[in-house]
N, C-alpha and C positions, 0 to 999 in steps of 0.2 A: 327204623326209621323207612330204611328204602321198600320193605314189604308192608309197610302199612303207611305210605304217604298220606292219602287222605285225612286218615284220624290223628295224627302229627300236624299236618296243615290246621284244622279246625281248633286244637288246642291250644296253639299259637294265635291266631287269631281271636281267637276270645282272649287272651293275655294281653293283646296288642289295643281292642278296643276297650278292656276296662281301665286298661293303664293309659290310653287317649281321655276318655271320662271323668277319671278324679286327677289328670294333668288338667283340663278344660276348669272340674270343678275349683282344684288347687289357684290358678291363674285367676280366678272371676272373685275367690276370695280375697285376691292378693292387691288387686285394686278396689276392692272396696275398702282393705286396710288403711290405702294411701287417700281416703279421701273422696273418691268417687261416689255418686252416688249408684243405685242397682244398674238403670237403665245403661249409663253412662259402661259400668263394670262388664256389665254382658257383649257392648257392643266390641269393647277393645279385647275381653277374653277370646270371641268369637275371631276375630282379624289378627289375635296373638297364635291361635291354636291354629289356625289355619294353615301359616307361611310355617311355622314351626313341622306341623305332620306331614306337611309337602313335603320338605327340604329334609326334615330330620328321621322319617316314618316311612314316605311315600319313594323318594327316588335315590336317594343317596346307600341305604342298603342296598338296595337293588342293584345299582350301579358297581357298587364293592362285590355284592357277594356274585355277581358274572364275573368281574374280572379276578377273583380269586376264588374261588367255588373251595378249591379243598383245603384250604387254608380257613374258612370262614366255618366247614361244615366239622374240622378235627377241634376247633375251640367253643363250637353252641352245642355240635352235637351230644354231648351231654347232658343240656338244659334244657333241649327240648326234647329229649326221651323224658325228662324226670315230670317236666310240666305234662308229659301227656300220660303218665302214671297219675299223677293228682289230678287231672282235669278230663280222664276219660271219658268216666258214666255220664257228667258235667255236660262236657261237650257233645256228647251222642244224643242226649236227649234233648237238647236245645237244636241240633240239624234235625232230628225227627219232627222239632214241632215247626222245624224252618219247611221241611217238605212238604208237611201236611196243609203248611198254608199257600205254599205253591207247590203241587204235585207235578212232577213231571218236566222237572225242570232242573239241567243236567248243570253241575258246577262245573268250570272249566275253565283253567288260566288262558287259554287262547282260545280266542270267541268265531276269530275269522282267520279265512287263507291269508288277507294282508296283513293283521299282525305278525301272522308265524311268517314272511316271508321278511318282514320288517325286522325282525328277530333276528332271523339268518342275515341280514346283511348287515347288522351289528356285530352281530358274530365274525362275518368275514373282515369287516372294520375293524376289530379288535384282534386281529388272529386268532380267535378260537378257532374256526376252520376254514381251510383253505378255497381259493375263489374257485376252483373246478367245483366242490363238494356243494358251492352254493349253485355254481349253473347247473348241474345235477339235481337239485332241491326243485329248483327253479324248472327246470325241465319237467319235471315228472308231473307239476301244476301244470304246464301249459299242454302237456298233454291229454290231459283231460277235456282241454277244451278244443282239439284239432279233430278236425272230420279228414274224411280220407282223399276228398279233392284235392289239398293241401299236401298229401304228402304221396298220393300215389306219382306212379309213373304214366304219363299221359300218351293215349291212344296213339298218339304222332309218332312214340319213341317208344313205343311195344316191339318186342320181337316174337316175331309169331314162324311158325312152320306151316305151309301151308296145305293144305287135307291132302294135294294129288302124290307129294313126294314119297319116296321110299323110306323105310325105316334105315336103310344104310344111308341116302341120301341126309336123311335126318341127323342120323348121330355124327355123323361130318359140320352139320351146320352149330348142333349144338358145342360141338369143338370149337367150331370157328369164333362162335359167342362167347365162348365162357359161362354158360350160362347153365344150372341144373335141371330148370324147369322152363316149357315155354308152351304156350296155348296154340294148342292148332285150329286154325281159321278156314273158312271156306272159301265163299266167295268176297267175304271183305272181315275186316277184323270185327264188326257187326255178328258176323256167323262165328259165332265159336263152337266147337264142338268138344274142345276138353282140353286138358292138360297131358300133354310128353313129359317123361321124367327120363334126365340119361339113364339114370339105373338100368329102367325098364330095357333102353333102348341097345345097351352096350350086353346086356345080359343076352336079349334076341338075337344081335347080331354075332356075339361067341357060338354061342349054341347053334343058330340057322345061318349060317353067311352067307350061303344062295338064297333061301329062302327070303334074308331081308333085300336083296335084290328085285325081288320082286313087291311081297307084303307092303302096303298103306302103312305111314304111320297111326293113321285113324285107330289102326288095330289094335294100337298100346295106349290110345288116349284116355285118360282117368276124366270121371265127374270133373265139371268144373263148381266153385265155389260162388256164387254170384253176391256183393252187397253196396248196398247204396252209396252215392257218393257223398250224400249227407252225416253216413253213419261216424258216430264219433270215433275216433283212432285208439282207444284203449277198449272197448267195447269190441272192434274188429279183432283188435288183438286176441282177447279171450274167445271169440268164435272160431277162430284160428287154431287155439288151443286147444278146444274142445273139440274141434272137427281133425285134429291133426293132421292140420295141411298148411303147407307153409307158402299158399299161394293163391290170392282172390283175386277175381273178372270184379272192377267197380262200376257200377251202371250211372245212368244221368237219369234225371226226374223221364224222359221219355223212354226208357229202358235200350238206346243204346249203349255201345260200350265205353265208357269215357277213359278208360287206361285200367292198370294192375297194381296191384298193389303185395308185399311180400312179407313175412316174419321180420326177413332182416330190416328193412325198410322204418316199419315200427318199431323197430327195437333201435335205430340209431336215431329215434326221433327224442329218445330219452338219453341216450349215452354216447351219440355223436356218431362220427361215420367210421362204419367197420370196412376196414381193405385187406383184402388177402394179398398171397402173390399172385395172383391172375389179372388183378384191377390196373389199371392203368389210370394213369397220373396226368386225364384230360383235362390241358389250358380251353378252359369255356368259353374265351374273348382275346382273337390274335390280331392285331392289327397289322394291315397288310402292305403299308407304307404309299398306299395310295389311292388314301380316303377312302378308302373301304376297308372291313373288318369281318373277320371269318368268326362263325359264334354257330358253337355249338346249339342246338335243335333243342337241345335240354335246359338251358340257359332260361334263367326268370327273367322275366320282359323288365322287373324293376332293377335288375342287378344290368341291363342293357341300357333301360333310360339313364342309371346313375352313371354308365361307364361313357356316353356319348352327350351328357348333359343335357336333355332335349324331356319334353314329356311327351309319354306314350299311355293315352288314355285309352284301354282296354282291359275291363273290370270280365271279361267272360270268359277270358285264358291266362292261363298262368306262365305260358312259356313261348318262347318262339317259334318252337315249329308250330304249336298252336296256334298262335298269333298268320304264319303263313297259312296253315290250311283253311281257318278260317276264313280267310279274306279271300283266297285263291278259288275254294269253293267244291276241290277234289284233291287226293290225292296228286301231287305234282313230279311231273320230271324233271331230270339235271337239266337245267338253265330255264327253268320255268321262272316269269318276276311276277311280282304284287308290289302294291303302294301301298304305303299304311302310314298314316301320323307323320307324313314326312319323311319317310325312309323308303326304300328300294332295297327288296328283302328277292335277293337270287336264289332258288332252289341248288346248293351245290353240290351236296354228296346224298345220292338217296342210293335204298338196297329197295330195288323193286320185288323182288322177290319175295324179302320179307316185310316188304309196307312200310319199313321204317327210312325216314326224313333225319339224316346224320347231321348237316352243317348247311348252315344258310351265312352266303355274303351280304351283308349290311351298308347301305351308303345312302349317307343323309343325302336327301332330293336339293337341290341347286335352286332354290327359290328367285323366279325372272324379278 
């Protein structure tokens, strides 16, 4: 049966329709024998068969089958196989006629994504699958509707290597940051000259320790891959796989660098957070007790608004760091202040050489 499911399904459907037809005729004849006229008998039989078909043929068997699939298969498997062998040629002929009448129409038991997800939810409620499996299935569908702008590391959070540093200095920054790849930039983050890899850097330092103190990191930079911020995440993952690349720069509609995305970021959208022994357990929002909070610049604006219980109306940026830079107008120095939507934002920790805003102090502005 499992080797040829469509043929067995067609045979069973044929028998079901045949039985429903005969049942309708018998019910109508029963009403006629009770003294009802033909019109009354047809109406009564239609109502009765609708109820019987819905309960006994539609809902109940499906519910029982989903609840006890293996038991039902063992009991009915032989009967289904016999029906297929007896009615095989007839059902094949009828299917051929149906395909000729409606060419190109694919017959499927699941017609929409919503229907499939609904079935997954039902399976979870009946403990047929675990909640983690349900979440994974939903993540796969959501992944196809996600654009890079939603998953990228924002420009303000990018760890970058200045083009003027040496290979030896770059290796030190790699070790300090804990990254295996970083973009090499010129005058600013829009001026991306390439991507440096820690393996290339370490290999160069080991082979030429003296030269590594003089050679610039630009000598080891590989060509960068650029993707538009509106590109779908699943398409971007396929591009990275095809290019054998683990990092891409994300470009906005004006051609500027909006951020970067890694293969790990994309996989995490489906599987969840992937941590290793080098990842820090960073708390995104810390209350300082004086009415202010220290907030990671990568914190989502919606999370901050929920934490402070105030609305933050910003559609152009997603993170607190992006909110600061957008309203400040340039990359901040430590102590720079900007007020946005009733909040005072203070640049708390800034790594100027790496062009990174790390944390922001946030305080609700007192309204006079």
